[in-house]
C-alpha positions as CSV (number, residue, x, y, z in Angstrom):
1,M,-1.2,11.9,-6.9
2,S,-5.0,11.9,-6.3
3,H,-7.3,14.0,-8.6
4,L,-10.0,13.8,-5.9
5,T,-10.1,16.2,-2.8
6,T,-10.1,14.9,0.6
7,R,-13.9,15.5,0.9
8,E,-14.5,13.5,-2.4
9,R,-12.4,10.7,-1.1
10,E,-14.4,10.6,2.1
11,L,-17.7,10.5,0.2
12,V,-16.4,7.6,-1.9
13,S,-15.2,5.8,1.3
14,L,-18.6,6.2,2.9
15,G,-20.3,4.8,-0.2
16,A,-17.8,1.8,-0.1
17,A,-18.5,1.3,3.6
18,M,-22.2,1.1,3.1
19,G,-21.9,-1.2,0.1
20,S,-19.8,-3.5,2.1
21,N,-21.8,-3.4,5.3
22,C,-18.7,-2.4,7.3
23,V,-19.6,-0.9,10.6
24,S,-16.1,-0.1,11.6
25,C,-15.5,1.7,8.2
26,I,-18.6,3.8,8.8
27,E,-17.5,4.5,12.4
28,Y,-14.2,5.7,11.0
29,H,-15.3,7.6,7.9
30,I,-18.1,9.7,9.4
31,P,-15.6,11.4,11.7
32,A,-13.0,11.6,9.0
33,S,-15.7,13.2,6.7
34,R,-16.5,15.7,9.4
35,K,-12.9,16.5,9.7
36,A,-12.5,16.9,6.0
37,G,-15.2,19.6,6.2
38,L,-18.4,17.8,5.2
39,A,-21.6,18.7,7.2
40,D,-23.7,16.1,8.6
41,A,-26.4,16.8,6.0
42,Q,-24.0,16.0,3.3
43,I,-22.7,12.9,5.1
44,S,-26.4,11.7,5.6
45,E,-27.2,12.3,1.9
46,A,-24.2,10.3,0.8
47,I,-25.1,7.4,3.1
48,R,-28.9,7.4,1.9
49,L,-27.6,7.5,-1.7
50,A,-25.3,4.6,-1.1
51,D,-27.9,2.6,0.7
52,K,-30.4,2.7,-2.2
53,P,-28.6,0.2,-4.5
54,R,-28.0,-2.1,-1.4
55,Q,-31.8,-2.3,-0.9
56,V,-32.6,-3.7,-4.4
57,P,-30.9,-7.1,-4.0
58,A,-32.6,-7.4,-0.5
59,R,-36.0,-6.6,-2.0
60,N,-35.4,-9.0,-4.8
61,T,-34.5,-11.8,-2.6
62,L,-37.5,-11.4,-0.4
63,D,-39.8,-11.3,-3.5
64,A,-38.3,-14.4,-4.9
65,A,-38.8,-16.2,-1.5
66,V,-42.4,-15.0,-1.3
67,N,-43.0,-16.1,-4.8
68,L,-41.9,-19.7,-4.1
69,L,-44.0,-20.1,-1.0
70,A,-47.6,-21.1,-0.9
71,E,-48.3,-18.9,2.3
72,P,-47.2,-15.3,2.7
73,V,-44.0,-14.5,4.4
74,A,-44.3,-12.1,7.5
75,T,-42.2,-9.1,6.7
76,A,-42.7,-7.2,10.0
77,P,-39.4,-5.6,11.2
78,T,-37.3,-7.8,13.4
79,E,-35.0,-6.5,16.4
80,A,-31.8,-5.3,14.9
81,A,-28.6,-7.3,15.5
82,G,-26.1,-5.9,17.9
83,P,-23.4,-6.8,20.2
84,G,-24.0,-10.4,21.1
85,K,-26.9,-10.9,18.7
86,P,-26.5,-12.7,15.4
87,C,-27.4,-10.9,12.2
88,C,-29.4,-13.8,10.9
89,G,-31.9,-15.4,13.2
């Protein structure tokens, strides 16, 4: 009894997967989105839009940490976490 199309449900699912930082959900829903008829450009746009709100809390947390320290915090990119690598540290 859904009022959403399969394409719309996949776009919502991509947003939820991004919001919850769920790699396995992204790995499932990108192919499912393609199968539902979405082009990679549409999927990419949905992912980028869903990522924007995730960045605000991360930036606010960094700003708060920097403001509480006497010395600047290095913000150089670090090596991404991956299999066998911790996400934090």
